[in-house]
N, C-alpha and C positions, 0 to 999 in steps of 0.2 A: 906239702900241698897235695901230692898224689895220695898220701895216706888219708888225708882229710876227705878228699873226693871219694875215695874208695869206701870210707865209712858211711858217707851220705848215701851212696848207691845201695850199699847193703841194707841200711836202715829203710830206704824207700822200698826195696823188694820185700822186706819183712812186713812192712805196713800194708802193702798191696796184698800180700798173701793172707794176712789177718782179715782184711776187709772182704776179700773174696770168700773166705771161710764163713765169716759172719753172714754174708749175703745168702750163701747156700743154705746155712742153718735156718735163716729167717724164712726163706721160700719153702723149705721142706717142713717147717714146724706145723703140726696140726692146729695149733692155736690160731693160725692165720686164716683158717677156713671160716668164713662168716656166712650166715644164712642169707639167701637171696630174698629180698623183699620187693624188688622191681623185676617182674618177669621179662621185661625187655632186655635184661642182662643175659637171658638164657637163649642162645641161638636156636631157632626152630621151634620154640615153644608154641607159637601160633603160626607155624608154617611161614608162608611168604609174607605174612603181616609184620614180622619182626622188624625188617629193615624199614618198612613204610612207617610204622609207628615210631621207631627210634629216630629216623631222620626228620619226620615232620613234627613230632611232638616233643622230642627231647630238648629242642632249643628253648622252650618256655612251658614246661609242664609244672604243675603244682602238686596237688594232693592226689595220692593213689588210694582208691577204695576197692574193697573186695566184696563180691556178692555171690553167695553159694545157695542156690535155691533148694538144695537137698538138705544141707546141714546148718545153714545160717540162721540168724535170729534178728528180726528187725529192731530188737532192743539193744543190739550191739552198736558199736561206733564205726564198723567197717574198716578198721585200720589194718587188719591182717586176715588171713584165711580163718584163723582161730576165732577172730572177732568179727566175722563177716556178716553183712546184711543177708536177709533171706530173699527179699523181693527187689526186682529191678527198680520199681517205682520209688521205693524208699531210698535206694542208692542214688538215683537221679536227683531226688529232692535234696539230699545231703550235698551233692556236688554243686547243684545250682545255688544253694544257699552260701556255700563257701566262696564261689566266684563273686556273688553279690556282696559279700562282706568286705569291709574296708581293706584296701591294699592288695586285692587279689583279682582285679579286673583284667589283668593281662596274663593270668595263669592259664594253663590248659591242664585240666584234671583228667584222670584215667579211672575207669571202672573196669575191673576184671570180672567177667560174668560167667559163672559156672552153673550149668543146669542140664538135665536131660530135656525136660520141657516145663516151662512155667506158663500157666494160663492167666493172662492179664490183658486188659484193654487199656493201653497207655493213652493218657490225655495230656501228659506233661513230659517235657524232656529236660535237658540241663544245658545251660550255656557253656560253650568252650570246653566240652567234655568228650573224650573218646571212650566208647563202650566196646570193649574187646572181648569177644566170645572165646572161652578156653575150655568149655565142656563139650559134650556131644549128645546128640539125639539118636538113640538106637544105633544103626550102622553108619550114620552120618558123622561128619567131622565138626559139626557146629552145635552149640546149644540151641534149643528151640524156644521161641516165644510165640505162644498161641493166642490169637485174639485180633480184634479190630483196633486200629490205632488212629485216633482223630486228634490232630494237633491244631489248636485254634490260632487266630491271627496274633501277630507280634504285639498288637495293641493290647491284647489280653495278657500275654506273657511272651517275652522275647527269648527264644532259645537259639540264638545265632551261634553257628560254629559247632553244633552237636554232630558227632560222627559215629557211625556204627561200623564195626569190623567183625566179619566171620560169625554171623548169626542167621539162623533159620527162622523165617517168619511164615506162619500158617494161620488160617482162619479157624475160629472156634465154633462158629455156627453155620459155616458153609454158604454164606450169601454176602453180597455187597462188595465193598472196597476194603482191601487189606490195610493199606496206609493212605491217609488223607491229610495232606499237609497244606496249611493255608497261611500265606503271607509271612514266611520265615526266610532267613538268609543263612547260607553256608551249611545247610543240612546235607550230610554226605552218607552214602552207603558203599562200603567196599567189601568185596568177597562175601556178599550175603545172598541168601536164597529167599525168593518170594514164591511160595508154593500155592498153586490153585487147588481148590477143593470144591467139588460139586457144582454150585451155581455162582461162584465168585465172578464178579464182573471186571474189576480192575485191580492190578497188582499194587501200583502206587499212583496216586492222583496228586498233582502239584499245582497249586493255584497261587498266583501273584507272588511267587518266591523266586529269589535270584541266587546265583552262585551255588546252586545245588549240584551234586555230583552223584552219579550212579556208575560205579567202576567195578568191572569184573564180577557182576552179579548174575544170578540165574533166575529166570522166570519160566515156570513150567508147571505141569500137573503132578500131583502125587498119586494119580491113578483112580481118583473118585470123581465121576462126572466126565467131562470132555477130556480126552487124552491130549488135546492141543493146549489146554490151559484157559486163561482168562477170556471171557466171552465178549467183552467190549474192547478192551485194550490191555496189554501188559503194563504199559507206561502211558499215562495221559497227562499232558500239560495243558491246563485250562486257560482259555482266553479271558483274562481278568482285566481290571481297570488299571493295574500296575504292570510295568514292563518286567520281563524276565530276562536277565542278562548274566553273562559270565558263567554259564552252566555247561556241564559236560555229561553226555551219556556215552560211555565207551567200554569196549572189551566185554560186553555183556552177551550172554546166551539167552535168547528170547523165543519162547513158543507161546502162541496165542490163538484162540478160536475166534478172534476178531482182528483188530489192528495190532501190529507189533508195537510201534512207537507212534502215538497220536499226539502231535504237537500242534495244538489249536491256538496257542498264543501268537498274536500277529505283531506284537511290539517287543521284539527280542533282539539283542545284539551281543556279539562276542560268545555265542553259543556254538558248540560243536557236537555232532553225532558221528562217532567214528569207530571203526573196527569192531562192529557188533555182528554176531551171527543170529539171523532172524528167520523164523519159520512161522508164517501166519496164514490163516484162511482168508483174511482181508488184505489190505495194503500193508506191506512190510513197514514202510515209513510213510506217514502222511503228515506233511508239514504245511501249515498255513502261513508260515513266516519265510519270506524269500531271502532273508539275510543269514540264515543258519548254514554253517559249513557242514557238508555231508560227505565224509571221506572214508573210503575203504571198507564199506559195509558189505557183508555177504548175505543175500536175501533169497528166501524161497517162499513162494506164495501159491495159493490155490486159485488166484485170479488168473484169467486167461491173458497172457502177455504176448500173444501172437501179433497184435497191433501195438508196436513199440511206441510208448509215449506216456506223458503224465497221466496218472489215473489208472494205468494198467499195471498194477502190482506195486506202484510207488507214486509218490507225489511230493516233489521238492524242486528247488531251483537248480537246474542243471549247470548254470553258470557258476555256482558256488559248490559244485560237487566234483569228485574225482575218484576213480578207482573202485566204484561200487559195482558189484556183480549181482544179477538177479536171474532166477530160474522160476518160470511160471508154468501153469498147467497147459498152456498152449504154445510153449516155446519149442516144441519139437525136439526136446532133449538138448537144446542149445542154450548156452548161457549168454545173456546179453550184458554188456557193460554200460553203466549209466554214469556220466553221459557217454554216448556212443563214441568209439574211437574214430577219429577222422580218417577217411580213406584218402591217402595222398597219391594214389595211382592215377 
């Protein structure tokens, strides 16, 4: 019996040794190195966007498209960098058509977009599609899309759930509104730049749209015209006939030669404006809706804030605000908190 047990132990040790050797050979073999087709597998390839895209999109993503404005061809199918599309509009059309085709309604597609700068006026987007910028414009870290972008009502074309990551937006003829979005749902911009040029009035104008997100975006001037930026407002939410709900403006750096955030919609709920840094010649935040949460914003304005109250550098419901700081031209170098901290003495 002892001899039999000993033989079993020896055989087991030999088998474990062989399996370990095979595993080491397998891992070390060059044949196991496969080309990466999903750039979300490469840590840091799009900076801080990697985790965001991987966590939010990985659960239900569908087709991946590639768009290279320098080397692509719109006659390609966009299935790889070697077969990439040239223009973003064509890539968007392909993704939108894929989502609309049978059996793909719950997919989330991805477009990897490489360019130094592409000049185009977008009038269409793509449903349930992430557009991730991986190129760069000059010394910047984002690809550039130069033009005016006017997106029509969902009754014309529904582009719900379209999201932009890491893209630089700039005007092509230096006037008007950079982005104008009407009656859409779930349109998001993350880590994007909205660059003022010459006589631009508004960075992004949103009308009758809900669940929109502006996160960690930058609104400022590129040195042509006003150094402060957009002359009417960096961000404007229009008072339309439909309510705007479930939206977020957060972690943005905003400079404007007018109003920083101009929220004219009066029928909104579940919306938050939080943790933004705002420098404006007019009101830093001007909200006509008293149901919006305004939390932790840091505001600098050229408006005289010596008389502390609504309309002096800011206008929002203090009962739904906390932790906001404001410095105005008449503040005597003192920072005020909005709402004011109660004096318990």
